[in-house]
PDB file of N, CA, C, O and CB in Angstrom:
ATOM      1  N   UNK A   1      93.809  96.272 109.679  1.00  0.00           N
ATOM      2  CA  UNK A   1      93.543  95.664 110.945  1.00  0.00           C
ATOM      3  C   UNK A   1      94.751  95.941 111.837  1.00  0.00           C
ATOM      4  O   UNK A   1      95.902  95.752 111.441  1.00  0.00           O
ATOM      5  CB  UNK A   1      93.260  94.139 110.796  1.00  0.00           C
ATOM      6  N   UNK A   2      94.451  96.396 113.052  1.00  0.00           N
ATOM      7  CA  UNK A   2      95.522  96.717 113.980  1.00  0.00           C
ATOM      8  C   UNK A   2      94.976  96.686 115.393  1.00  0.00           C
ATOM      9  O   UNK A   2      93.781  96.888 115.606  1.00  0.00           O
ATOM     10  CB  UNK A   2      96.145  98.092 113.661  1.00  0.00           C
ATOM     11  N   UNK A   3      95.845  96.434 116.359  1.00  0.00           N
ATOM     12  CA  UNK A   3      95.487  96.493 117.761  1.00  0.00           C
ATOM     13  C   UNK A   3      96.025  97.789 118.366  1.00  0.00           C
ATOM     14  O   UNK A   3      97.145  98.209 118.078  1.00  0.00           O
ATOM     15  CB  UNK A   3      96.032  95.260 118.519  1.00  0.00           C
ATOM     16  N   UNK A   4      95.215  98.401 119.197  1.00  0.00           N
ATOM     17  CA  UNK A   4      95.660  99.536 120.004  1.00  0.00           C
ATOM     18  C   UNK A   4      95.457  99.124 121.450  1.00  0.00           C
ATOM     19  O   UNK A   4      94.534  98.365 121.744  1.00  0.00           O
ATOM     20  CB  UNK A   4      94.871 100.873 119.652  1.00  0.00           C
ATOM     21  N   UNK A   5      96.291  99.601 122.361  1.00  0.00           N
ATOM     22  CA  UNK A   5      96.108  99.243 123.761  1.00  0.00           C
ATOM     23  C   UNK A   5      96.144 100.497 124.622  1.00  0.00           C
ATOM     24  O   UNK A   5      96.777 101.497 124.283  1.00  0.00           O
ATOM     25  CB  UNK A   5      97.188  98.240 124.218  1.00  0.00           C
ATOM     26  N   UNK A   6      95.455 100.410 125.730  1.00  0.00           N
ATOM     27  CA  UNK A   6      95.366 101.517 126.686  1.00  0.00           C
ATOM     28  C   UNK A   6      95.181 100.903 128.058  1.00  0.00           C
ATOM     29  O   UNK A   6      94.955  99.699 128.185  1.00  0.00           O
ATOM     30  CB  UNK A   6      94.188 102.510 126.335  1.00  0.00           C
ATOM     31  N   UNK A   7      95.276 101.726 129.073  1.00  0.00           N
ATOM     32  CA  UNK A   7      95.181 101.242 130.440  1.00  0.00           C
ATOM     33  C   UNK A   7      94.112 102.019 131.189  1.00  0.00           C
ATOM     34  O   UNK A   7      94.035 103.243 131.090  1.00  0.00           O
ATOM     35  CB  UNK A   7      96.534 101.357 131.155  1.00  0.00           C
ATOM     36  N   UNK A   8      93.278 101.290 131.947  1.00  0.00           N
ATOM     37  CA  UNK A   8      92.300 101.930 132.804  1.00  0.00           C
ATOM     38  C   UNK A   8      93.011 102.627 133.962  1.00  0.00           C
ATOM     39  O   UNK A   8      94.198 102.395 134.189  1.00  0.00           O
ATOM     40  CB  UNK A   8      91.277 100.903 133.327  1.00  0.00           C
ATOM     41  N   UNK A   9      92.305 103.463 134.682  1.00  0.00           N
ATOM     42  CA  UNK A   9      92.874 104.178 135.816  1.00  0.00           C
ATOM     43  C   UNK A   9      93.366 103.228 136.907  1.00  0.00           C
ATOM     44  O   UNK A   9      94.302 103.555 137.636  1.00  0.00           O
ATOM     45  CB  UNK A   9      91.850 105.134 136.391  1.00  0.00           C
ATOM     46  N   UNK A  10      92.737 102.042 137.023  1.00  0.00           N
ATOM     47  CA  UNK A  10      93.139 101.075 138.052  1.00  0.00           C
ATOM     48  C   UNK A  10      94.302 100.182 137.604  1.00  0.00           C
ATOM     49  O   UNK A  10      94.708  99.292 138.352  1.00  0.00           O
ATOM     50  CB  UNK A  10      91.952 100.208 138.432  1.00  0.00           C
ATOM     51  N   UNK A  11      94.844 100.399 136.404  1.00  0.00           N
ATOM     52  CA  UNK A  11      96.026  99.681 135.943  1.00  0.00           C
ATOM     53  C   UNK A  11      95.761  98.506 135.027  1.00  0.00           C
ATOM     54  O   UNK A  11      96.713  97.922 134.510  1.00  0.00           O
ATOM     55  CB  UNK A  11      96.774  99.205 137.097  1.00  0.00           C
ATOM     56  N   UNK A  12      94.508  98.131 134.801  1.00  0.00           N
ATOM     57  CA  UNK A  12      94.181  97.014 133.922  1.00  0.00           C
ATOM     58  C   UNK A  12      94.257  97.483 132.476  1.00  0.00           C
ATOM     59  O   UNK A  12      93.692  98.513 132.109  1.00  0.00           O
ATOM     60  CB  UNK A  12      92.772  96.441 134.244  1.00  0.00           C
ATOM     61  N   UNK A  13      94.970  96.703 131.657  1.00  0.00           N
ATOM     62  CA  UNK A  13      95.096  97.037 130.238  1.00  0.00           C
ATOM     63  C   UNK A  13      93.925  96.484 129.448  1.00  0.00           C
ATOM     64  O   UNK A  13      93.374  95.438 129.791  1.00  0.00           O
ATOM     65  CB  UNK A  13      96.413  96.498 129.672  1.00  0.00           C
ATOM     66  N   UNK A  14      93.543  97.190 128.384  1.00  0.00           N
ATOM     67  CA  UNK A  14      92.568  96.682 127.445  1.00  0.00           C
ATOM     68  C   UNK A  14      93.074  96.969 126.041  1.00  0.00           C
ATOM     69  O   UNK A  14      93.876  97.878 125.827  1.00  0.00           O
ATOM     70  CB  UNK A  14      91.168  97.311 127.683  1.00  0.00           C
ATOM     71  N   UNK A  15      92.596  96.185 125.098  1.00  0.00           N
ATOM     72  CA  UNK A  15      93.012  96.339 123.707  1.00  0.00           C
ATOM     73  C   UNK A  15      91.797  96.598 122.840  1.00  0.00           C
ATOM     74  O   UNK A  15      90.688  96.159 123.145  1.00  0.00           O
ATOM     75  CB  UNK A  15      93.773  95.093 123.214  1.00  0.00           C
ATOM     76  N   UNK A  16      92.027  97.320 121.752  1.00  0.00           N
ATOM     77  CA  UNK A  16      90.976  97.626 120.788  1.00  0.00           C
ATOM     78  C   UNK A  16      91.449  97.140 119.420  1.00  0.00           C
ATOM     79  O   UNK A  16      92.498  97.555 118.929  1.00  0.00           O
ATOM     80  CB  UNK A  16      90.640  99.168 120.767  1.00  0.00           C
ATOM     81  N   UNK A  17      90.664  96.258 118.817  1.00  0.00           N
ATOM     82  CA  UNK A  17      90.925  95.802 117.456  1.00  0.00           C
ATOM     83  C   UNK A  17      90.228  96.767 116.514  1.00  0.00           C
ATOM     84  O   UNK A  17      89.018  96.966 116.612  1.00  0.00           O
ATOM     85  CB  UNK A  17      90.433  94.326 117.231  1.00  0.00           C
ATOM     86  N   UNK A  18      90.979  97.366 115.607  1.00  0.00           N
ATOM     87  CA  UNK A  18      90.410  98.313 114.644  1.00  0.00           C
ATOM     88  C   UNK A  18      90.507  97.717 113.244  1.00  0.00           C
ATOM     89  O   UNK A  18      91.560  97.232 112.829  1.00  0.00           O
ATOM     90  CB  UNK A  18      91.142  99.691 114.710  1.00  0.00           C
ATOM     91  N   UNK A  19      89.395  97.763 112.529  1.00  0.00           N
ATOM     92  CA  UNK A  19      89.344  97.325 111.136  1.00  0.00           C
ATOM     93  C   UNK A  19      89.065  98.572 110.303  1.00  0.00           C
ATOM     94  O   UNK A  19      88.054  99.245 110.507  1.00  0.00           O
ATOM     95  CB  UNK A  19      88.239  96.200 110.903  1.00  0.00           C
ATOM     96  N   UNK A  20      89.960  98.882 109.366  1.00  0.00           N
ATOM     97  CA  UNK A  20      89.817 100.090 108.552  1.00  0.00           C
ATOM     98  C   UNK A  20      89.820  99.704 107.084  1.00  0.00           C
ATOM     99  O   UNK A  20      90.686  98.953 106.634  1.00  0.00           O
ATOM    100  CB  UNK A  20      90.951 101.110 108.853  1.00  0.00           C
ATOM    101  N   UNK A  21      88.851 100.218 106.338  1.00  0.00           N
ATOM    102  CA  UNK A  21      88.785 100.019 104.894  1.00  0.00           C
ATOM    103  C   UNK A  21      89.824 100.929 104.243  1.00  0.00           C
ATOM    104  O   UNK A  21      89.751 102.149 104.387  1.00  0.00           O
ATOM    105  CB  UNK A  21      87.345 100.315 104.340  1.00  0.00           C
ATOM    106  N   UNK A  22      90.778 100.358 103.540  1.00  0.00           N
ATOM    107  CA  UNK A  22      91.865 101.133 102.940  1.00  0.00           C
ATOM    108  C   UNK A  22      91.385 102.072 101.835  1.00  0.00           C
ATOM    109  O   UNK A  22      91.983 103.125 101.617  1.00  0.00           O
ATOM    110  CB  UNK A  22      92.912 100.199 102.385  1.00  0.00           C
ATOM    111  N   UNK A  23      90.322 101.703 101.143  1.00  0.00           N
ATOM    112  CA  UNK A  23      89.838 102.518 100.035  1.00  0.00           C
ATOM    113  C   UNK A  23      89.041 103.731 100.507  1.00  0.00           C
ATOM    114  O   UNK A  23      89.307 104.858 100.088  1.00  0.00           O
ATOM    115  CB  UNK A  23      88.986 101.678  99.115  1.00  0.00           C
ATOM    116  N   UNK A  24      88.059 103.494 101.385  1.00  0.00           N
ATOM    117  CA  UNK A  24      87.190 104.588 101.834  1.00  0.00           C
ATOM    118  C   UNK A  24      87.676 105.244 103.125  1.00  0.00           C
ATOM    119  O   UNK A  24      87.184 106.305 103.507  1.00  0.00           O
ATOM    120  CB  UNK A  24      85.782 104.075 102.033  1.00  0.00           C
ATOM    121  N   UNK A  25      88.647 104.609 103.800  1.00  0.00           N
ATOM    122  CA  UNK A  25      89.179 105.084 105.082  1.00  0.00           C
ATOM    123  C   UNK A  25      88.113 105.098 106.170  1.00  0.00           C
ATOM    124  O   UNK A  25      88.234 105.833 107.150  1.00  0.00           O
ATOM    125  CB  UNK A  25      89.767 106.482 104.923  1.00  0.00           C
ATOM    126  N   UNK A  26      87.075 104.293 106.003  1.00  0.00           N
ATOM    127  CA  UNK A  26      86.041 104.143 107.021  1.00  0.00           C
ATOM    128  C   UNK A  26      86.435 103.038 107.989  1.00  0.00           C
ATOM    129  O   UNK A  26      87.182 102.123 107.642  1.00  0.00           O
ATOM    130  CB  UNK A  26      84.671 103.838 106.377  1.00  0.00           C
ATOM    131  N   UNK A  27      85.924 103.138 109.195  1.00  0.00           N
ATOM    132  CA  UNK A  27      86.205 102.141 110.219  1.00  0.00           C
ATOM    133  C   UNK A  27      84.906 101.410 110.564  1.00  0.00           C
ATOM    134  O   UNK A  27      84.142 101.875 111.409  1.00  0.00           O
ATOM    135  CB  UNK A  27      86.831 102.801 111.489  1.00  0.00           C
ATOM    136  N   UNK A  28      84.649 100.269 109.916  1.00  0.00           N
ATOM    137  CA  UNK A  28      83.391  99.566 110.160  1.00  0.00           C
ATOM    138  C   UNK A  28      83.360  98.775 111.469  1.00  0.00           C
ATOM    139  O   UNK A  28      82.286  98.343 111.890  1.00  0.00           O
ATOM    140  CB  UNK A  28      83.118  98.640 109.024  1.00  0.00           C
ATOM    141  N   UNK A  29      84.522  98.572 112.132  1.00  0.00           N
ATOM    142  CA  UNK A  29      84.530  97.763 113.342  1.00  0.00           C
ATOM    143  C   UNK A  29      85.568  98.273 114.330  1.00  0.00           C
ATOM    144  O   UNK A  29      86.724  98.491 113.968  1.00  0.00           O
ATOM    145  CB  UNK A  29      84.798  96.301 113.003  1.00  0.00           C
ATOM    146  N   UNK A  30      85.157  98.459 115.567  1.00  0.00           N
ATOM    147  CA  UNK A  30      86.035  98.668 116.718  1.00  0.00           C
ATOM    148  C   UNK A  30      85.595  97.659 117.765  1.00  0.00           C
ATOM    149  O   UNK A  30      84.435  97.661 118.177  1.00  0.00           O
ATOM    150  CB  UNK A  30      85.969 100.162 117.268  1.00  0.00           C
ATOM    151  N   UNK A  31      86.510  96.795 118.201  1.00  0.00           N
ATOM    152  CA  UNK A  31      86.161  95.750 119.153  1.00  0.00           C
ATOM    153  C   UNK A  31      87.102  95.875 120.336  1.00  0.00           C
ATOM    154  O   UNK A  31      88.303  95.645 120.194  1.00  0.00           O
ATOM    155  CB  UNK A  31      86.245  94.327 118.506  1.00  0.00           C
ATOM    156  N   UNK A  32      86.581  96.236 121.506  1.00  0.00           N
ATOM    157  CA  UNK A  32      87.395  96.434 122.709  1.00  0.00           C
ATOM    158  C   UNK A  32      87.139  95.312 123.711  1.00  0.00           C
ATOM    159  O   UNK A  32      86.005  94.868 123.891  1.00  0.00           O
ATOM    160  CB  UNK A  32      87.094  97.806 123.352  1.00  0.00           C
ATOM    161  N   UNK A  33      88.222  94.862 124.363  1.00  0.00           N
ATOM    162  CA  UNK A  33      88.112  93.806 125.367  1.00  0.00           C
ATOM    163  C   UNK A  33      89.395  93.790 126.198  1.00  0.00           C
ATOM    164  O   UNK A  33      90.441  94.258 125.748  1.00  0.00           O
ATOM    165  CB  UNK A  33      87.857  92.411 124.698  1.00  0.00           C
ATOM    166  N   UNK A  34      89.305  93.251 127.402  1.00  0.00           N
ATOM    167  CA  UNK A  34      90.502  93.155 128.236  1.00  0.00           C
ATOM    168  C   UNK A  34      91.280  91.879 127.950  1.00  0.00           C
ATOM    169  O   UNK A  34      92.389  91.710 128.457  1.00  0.00           O
ATOM    170  CB  UNK A  34      90.124  93.212 129.710  1.00  0.00           C
ATOM    171  N   UNK A  35      90.718  90.971 127.141  1.00  0.00           N
ATOM    172  CA  UNK A  35      91.410  89.713 126.883  1.00  0.00           C
ATOM    173  C   UNK A  35      91.569  89.417 125.393  1.00  0.00           C
ATOM    174  O   UNK A  35      91.569  88.248 125.008  1.00  0.00           O
ATOM    175  CB  UNK A  35      90.670  88.582 127.546  1.00  0.00           C
ATOM    176  N   UNK A  36      91.701  90.416 124.561  1.00  0.00           N
ATOM    177  CA  UNK A  36      91.926  90.182 123.142  1.00  0.00           C
ATOM    178  C   UNK A  36      93.356  89.721 122.912  1.00  0.00           C
ATOM    179  O   UNK A  36      94.299  90.296 123.455  1.00  0.00           O
ATOM    180  CB  UNK A  36      91.630  91.451 122.324  1.00  0.00           C
ATOM    181  N   UNK A  37      93.504  88.700 122.121  1.00  0.00           N
ATOM    182  CA  UNK A  37      94.832  88.235 121.716  1.00  0.00           C
ATOM    183  C   UNK A  37      94.855  88.123 120.197  1.00  0.00           C
ATOM    184  O   UNK A  37      93.814  88.240 119.552  1.00  0.00           O
ATOM    185  CB  UNK A  37      95.190  86.862 122.388  1.00  0.00           C
ATOM    186  N   UNK A  38      95.987  87.907 119.646  1.00  0.00           N
ATOM    187  CA  UNK A  38      96.084  87.724 118.206  1.00  0.00           C
ATOM    188  C   UNK A  38      95.486  86.410 117.734  1.00  0.00           C
ATOM    189  O   UNK A  38      95.335  86.188 116.533  1.00  0.00           O
ATOM    190  CB  UNK A  38      97.514  87.804 117.782  1.00  0.00           C
ATOM    191  N   UNK A  39      95.141  85.524 118.690  1.00  0.00           N
ATOM    192  CA  UNK A  39      94.597  84.219 118.346  1.00  0.00           C
ATOM    193  C   UNK A  39      93.085  84.233 118.221  1.00  0.00           C
ATOM    194  O   UNK A  39      92.520  83.243 117.754  1.00  0.00           O
ATOM    195  CB  UNK A  39      95.008  83.207 119.372  1.00  0.00           C
ATOM    196  N   UNK A  40      92.385  85.314 118.618  1.00  0.00           N
ATOM    197  CA  UNK A  40      90.914  85.367 118.552  1.00  0.00           C
ATOM    198  C   UNK A  40      90.432  85.444 117.142  1.00  0.00           C
ATOM    199  O   UNK A  40      89.226  85.495 116.904  1.00  0.00           O
ATOM    200  CB  UNK A  40      90.378  86.546 119.328  1.00  0.00           C
TER     201      UNK A  40
END
């Protein structure tokens, strides 16, 4: 589980929560939002 962040062309940041299975190296979940925090 890790967060990645990027910025739209208009300057607003968004974050993507990535969940990766360590054994199969598959990514069953990508969750993107402009208001993701570590508390969600």
